[in-house]
C-alpha positions in Angstrom: 39.9 105.4 70.3 40.7 106.5 73.9 40.0 102.8 75.0 42.5 101.4 72.7 45.1 104.0 73.8 44.3 103.2 77.3 45.2 99.6 76.8 48.4 100.5 75.1 49.5 102.6 77.9 48.5 99.9 80.4 50.6 97.4 78.6 53.5 99.8 78.5 53.1 100.6 82.2 53.1 96.8 83.0 56.3 96.3 81.2 58.1 99.0 83.3 56.8 97.9 86.7 59.7 95.7 87.7 62.4 98.2 86.4 62.4 100.5 89.6 62.9 97.2 91.8 66.0 96.2 89.7 67.4 99.7 89.9 66.7 99.8 93.7 68.5 96.5 94.3 71.5 97.7 92.2 71.9 100.9 94.1 71.6 99.0 97.4 74.2 96.5 96.5 76.6 99.3 95.2 76.2 101.3 98.6 76.7 98.1 100.4 80.0 97.4 98.7 81.2 101.0 99.1 80.3 100.8 102.9 82.1 97.5 103.4 85.1 98.9 101.7 85.0 102.2 103.9 84.8 99.9 107.0 88.0 97.9 105.7 89.9 101.3 105.2 88.9 102.5 108.5 90.1 99.2 110.3 93.4 99.3 108.4 93.9 102.9 109.5 93.0 102.0 113.2 95.5 99.1 113.1 98.4 101.4 111.8 97.8 103.9 114.5 98.0 101.2 117.0 101.1 99.8 115.5 102.6 103.3 115.4 101.9 104.1 119.1 103.2 100.6 120.3 106.2 101.1 118.1 106.9 104.5 119.7 106.6 103.0 123.1 109.0 100.1 122.3 111.5 102.7 120.8 111.3 104.8 124.0 111.7 101.7 126.2 114.6 100.7 124.2 116.3 104.1 124.6 115.5 104.0 128.3 117.2 100.5 128.6 120.3 101.8 126.7 120.4 104.8 129.0 120.1 102.6 132.0 122.9 100.4 130.8 125.3 103.6 129.9 124.5 104.8 133.5 125.6 101.4 135.1 128.6 101.3 132.7 129.8 104.8 133.6 128.6 105.7 137.2 128.6 109.2 138.4 131.1 108.4 141.1 133.7 107.5 138.5 134.1 103.8 139.7 135.3 101.1 137.3 133.2 100.3 134.4 131.5 97.0 134.3 129.9 95.4 131.3 127.3 93.1 132.7 126.4 90.9 129.7 123.1 89.5 129.0 120.9 91.3 131.6 117.1 91.3 131.3 115.3 94.4 132.6 111.6 94.5 133.0 110.4 98.1 132.8 108.5 99.1 135.9 105.0 100.3 135.9 105.8 103.7 134.3 103.0 105.4 132.4 103.3 104.7 128.8 105.8 101.5 129.3 103.2 99.1 130.6 103.4 95.9 128.7 107.0 96.5 127.8 110.2 94.6 128.6 113.8 95.3 127.7 116.6 92.9 127.3 120.1 94.4 127.5 123.3 92.9 126.2 126.9 94.7 126.8 130.0 93.4 124.8 133.4 94.8 125.9 136.4 94.9 123.5 139.8 96.0 124.1 141.4 98.0 121.1 144.7 99.6 121.4 144.6 99.8 125.3 141.0 101.6 125.0 137.8 99.7 126.2 135.1 99.7 123.7 131.6 98.9 124.8 128.7 98.0 122.6 125.3 98.0 124.3 122.2 96.7 122.7 118.9 97.4 124.0 115.9 95.3 122.6 112.4 96.3 123.7 109.3 94.3 123.2 105.9 95.9 123.9 102.7 93.9 123.6 99.0 94.2 124.3 96.1 91.6 124.0 96.1 87.9 124.5 99.7 87.1 123.5 99.9 84.0 125.9 97.4 82.0 123.4 98.3 81.4 120.0 94.6 82.0 118.8 94.4 85.3 120.9 94.5 88.8 119.6 97.8 90.1 120.2 99.7 93.1 119.2 103.6 92.8 119.6 106.2 95.3 118.6 110.0 95.1 118.9 112.7 97.8 118.7 116.4 97.6 119.0 118.9 100.3 119.9 122.7 100.0 119.8 125.0 102.3 121.5 128.8 102.3 121.4 130.9 103.9 124.0 134.6 103.8 125.2 136.6 105.0 128.0 
């Protein structure tokens, strides 16, 4: 009787030998899919941080451009205001503004004997290989519009 029972347990054991392998492959596959999804989430978060940093730089550069245009429009010596239309300004090597350029426009209008000025400052900040089309490039634009009168 013990020999007959031994044969039955051997057959039952032979049927179960591959199940651990199937379960192991399933667990490895699920873990791989979870790891790849986590890597994608981390890459997206990293890209969002880069966009936010460069967007903040571009906004600060656009604000600086508008400030510069206002300082030229209304100088401290109270000389006559000049609206210099369509000027391009390359931000010098100031920490935080590298890779940024600012385009300034000024439009003057006379309304009821009062001079009105509209200054538009558009900043573009970029990093990476933006010269080649297939390069890895991050480019962010921000625009600030200021109205003044004298």
